[in-house]
C-alpha positions in Angstrom: 14.8 183.1 86.8 15.0 186.0 84.1 13.2 185.3 81.0 16.2 184.7 79.0 16.8 181.6 81.2 12.9 180.7 81.1 13.3 180.0 77.3 16.3 177.6 78.0 14.6 176.2 80.8 11.5 175.5 78.8 13.5 174.3 75.9 15.5 171.8 78.3 12.2 170.6 80.0 10.9 169.6 76.6 14.1 167.8 75.9 14.5 169.5 72.7 17.8 171.3 70.9 17.6 175.0 69.9 16.9 173.7 66.2 14.1 171.6 67.4 12.5 174.3 69.6 12.9 176.8 66.7 11.2 174.1 64.2 8.2 174.0 66.7 7.8 177.8 66.6 8.6 178.3 63.0 11.9 180.2 63.7 15.5 179.4 63.0 17.8 177.8 65.4 19.8 181.1 65.5 16.5 182.9 66.6 16.3 180.8 69.6 19.9 181.2 70.4 19.3 184.9 70.3 16.3 184.6 72.5 18.3 182.7 75.2 21.1 185.4 75.1 18.8 188.2 75.0 15.4 187.6 75.9 12.3 186.4 74.0 10.2 188.4 71.7 7.9 190.8 73.6 4.9 190.6 71.2 3.8 188.7 67.9 2.9 185.1 67.0 6.1 183.6 68.5 5.4 185.3 71.9 1.9 183.8 71.9 3.2 180.3 71.1 5.9 180.5 73.8 3.2 181.6 76.5 0.8 178.8 75.3 3.8 176.2 75.6 4.8 177.6 79.1 1.3 177.2 80.2 1.0 173.6 79.0 4.5 172.6 80.4 3.5 174.2 83.9 0.2 172.5 83.9 1.7 169.0 83.3 5.4 168.8 84.0 5.9 165.1 83.5 4.6 165.2 79.9 5.2 167.5 76.9 2.6 169.3 74.7 1.7 167.9 71.5 4.0 170.1 69.3 5.3 167.6 66.5 7.3 164.7 66.9 10.2 166.7 69.0 8.8 166.0 72.2 10.3 163.4 74.6 8.1 162.9 77.9 10.2 163.6 80.9 10.3 161.2 83.9 
């Protein structure tokens, strides 16, 4: 899976819309859409948050990390 699909897969695993995912990262929905089409940021604060979210989801796929009230546990 390429990085573009990884962003979308992570967002879908969390059960979030693009807007909710953007809120959790402090970016606009259109930025999330851009990342899903063209790839995620390669550096900076958003990259670090994405990496952290990925690690937490990978470690516990049946639950979501505590990023605001957007999280819905997956069964």
